[in-house]
C-alpha positions, 0 to 999 in steps of 0.5 A: 791373845791377838787384838783386832787392830782395826776394831777401834771404837767409834764411841766408847760405850760401857760394854765392859765384861769380865774377860780378855778371854773372859774382860773387855765387856765388863766394863784408885785411879783418882789421884789424890782424893775423891769427894765423899759420895753416897753410893745410891746406885749400890742398891742396884748391884744385886746380891753378894756372890763369890767368883774367881778372877785371873788377871794380868797387869802391865805397863803402857808398853805391855810389859808385865808388872810384878808385885802389884797389890791387887784388892777385891773386897777384903782379898789382897794378893800380889802379881807374880813375875808374869804380872798375873794375879789369882783370887778365887772365891772373891766376894763381889756382887751379881752386877758389880765387882771392883778390882784395884791395882796399886804399885809405887811409881804408878797411878792407882788403877782399877777395873770394874766388871759385871762378873760372869760365871766361870773364871773372870779374866781381867786386864789392867794397864797402869799409867806411870806416875811421872812428872809432867811439869813442876810448879810452885804454890802461889803461882798461876800456871797452865800445864799442857801436853803436846796434844792440847790436854791441859790443866790450869792451876791457880796455885792454892793447894792442901795436903790430905789432912787439909793443911795448906801446902807451900812449896814445889808441886809436881804435876802428873798429867795423862790424857786418854783418847776416847777413840784409842782402843787401849783406853779401855784397859788404861781407864779406871773402873768401867763406863758406869756412873751415878748422875747428879740425881743419884741414878745409875747411868751408862757413859759414852766417853769423849775423853778422859784426863788424870791429874795428880799433884805431889809435894816435894816430900811425896805428899798427895796434894789437892786444890784448896777449898773454895778454889778451882782448876780448868781442865781441857781435853782434845776431842778425836776428829772421828768423834767431833760430829757427835760431840754436843756443845755441853757435856757433863763432867764425871770424876772417878770415885776410888772408894766405890769404883764408879764415876760420879757426875760433877759439873759440865764442860763446853766444846770450844773448837775441837776441845772440851773445857771444864772447871773442877774443884778437886782432882781425880780421874776426870771423864767427859761423857754423854750419859745414856739409859742402860740395861744389862745384856748377857750374851751366850755364844754356842757353836754348831755342836751347841758347845760354848764358843770361847775366845772370840770377839763379839762387837756390839754396836748401838744406833747412836753411840758407836760400838765396843767389843768383848771376848767370850769367856770359857763358857762362851759368855759376855756380860755388860751394860748397853744403851736401852731403847736403841737398835743394836747390832752384833758381829763376831770376829775370830781373833785374826789367828789366820785370817781377819774373818768375821761373820755378817752383822746381825741386828738385835734389840732394842731392849727396855730391861735386862736381857739374856740372849743365846747366839746358837749355831755359830760356825767358823768362817772357813773350817778349812783353815781354822779349827776349834780345840778344847783342851782340859787336864790336871795340874799337880805339884811335887807331892802329886797333890792337886794345885789349888791356886795356879794357872796354865799357859798354852802357846800356839801360833804366837798366841797364848791362852791362860787357864785358871786351875781349880782344884787341880783341874783346868779346861779352855777352848782355843781357835787354831790354824790348820797348817803344818806349822801349828799341829803342835802346841806348848804348855806349862803350869805355874803354882801361884802360891809357891812360885814353882813351875813345871817344865815346858811340855809339847802336845798335839791336838786331838779330836774332840778333846785334847787331854793333857797332864802337868805333873811335878811342878817342882822347878824352883825359882833360879838360884839367887843372883843378887842380894840386898840389905837395908837398915832403918831405925826400927827395921833391918832386912836382908835377903837373897834374891833370884828376881833381879834385873839389870838394864842399860840406859844411855849413860848408866844402868838400872838395877832392880831386885825383889824377894820371891816369897815375900814380894813386898820386899824390893829395891830399885836403883838407877845410876847415871854412869858405869864408872866406879865412884860416889853418887848422890840421890840428888844428882841428875840421873839418879833414882832410888826406891824401896818398899818393905811394907806399908810404913817403910817405903821410899821413892826419890821422886816424892821424898826429900833425901840425901843418900850417897851411893858408892859403886864399888864393882861393875863386873863383866857380864855374869859378874857382880855389880856392888853398891853400898848406900847411906844417908837420910830421907824425910818419910811420909810422916815428915820424920827424918829417917837414916838408911844404910844398906847394900845391893849386889846383883849379877850383871846381865848385859 
């Protein structure tokens, strides 16, 4: 979906919801550990309920991330080739749901939401776990980003088991600008917290900082007991006028999915500086009293108005936007006892039209309101279209776990399939180019897809049908094998990627059905010959299961790669490898194997 690029939050409120057709209003990226906390505010979460979730996970460039582990409660799935995950009937709470995303090479990510009825669509952006700088134990050093974000380290570190660590320390540092619209997708959880008195609070962020420390063998590290570090974040110029001289510090608790107050920072010029005793995702925030606001939007025919932006502004704490779900609903926490405003935008499909700003509130307790009779700003160029239909597989059996993507005017909408049925509402342009639309279906369980269909909008409802979703994944274009002391694995793969880099190439593969299995290799040259895992420009990783995985950035290693073939386009690249590495249990492992992928560039 298109985003209104000019809707940059003045201050990031805690208006986050379960939609990006249905997420931004709901509103474990800690790094190494979070302090234990008694989740006192969990008593406010309400009763246990079941809800459906359809989400996408992407990197900071917007590219979908495959094979991300997604966890909601006891349910665990992996993202598909589109970066999509589906969990139906997930167990959450009436006022709180927590979605975790994990992938090797990235900082753990998450999203906390206030679940809505219908399908909760969630968007998560994962931050790369790259090395900003290295330091040594026993060395006092400050690691900085170009924008002034920094962490000052005293040099004393421990492993997860509390054992002292001596050696090289890799530091990963990410700053999130409170005024940047992408922050709401990159931050963990939502802006919802437990303060020092155990009370729930909404947060208005002035900036965030993620810090991760990794040992030379890939160990997660943290600050030694009794030591501290100083963290600094720059404050956006647009926020300085509202920046208090002192502000509470909050860390994200990965176990429970909310922020916890721990210390304070002071404003020094245009930067906040604070002291912390452990590393996590840290947040510099103003706490506010909050209520839960549910907004239902209806059009002139009293039908739910889906897929439109609703911007909620507060008297003192800026604004945030959300997108209505398939039921025309958004839910989230807003400041209590403050005059509020709302404004409706129409996604910028043809024009960046909006309706006039309207006043609501103030509210002293949880509130549900209906916005009725909402009209398009110009019905001569925009139209609301309802699309519904059925999705069946090869044996004409309804698809239980899948989704449909509908494309119109360069915008796609994803609709969850429940018991073979789906429905969604979109806004389209009334011009000759956009009379038709395209659509196809994905069977999430098998990876099979349908053909791409085209349809024409009809009034009042467009009925479509997707049958025989029997297109199998492409024939294998690659193969890899790996042999360890206690496991041997080999398989054909049809999910292979070969990309050039300035000097060499990268090749990546994974198994379609058992998507735990994957392997990635970067070599610094296309020249046939022998390379070592410690050579500059070499990167190697594999993941077989939770106890058999490797990444050359985080483990000691000595692995030799022999580039045997580098064919022309549509011919094979052949690599064999053998060597040793030190695993997460500090044990030396021997590894051998092959990679064979058809060259695509």
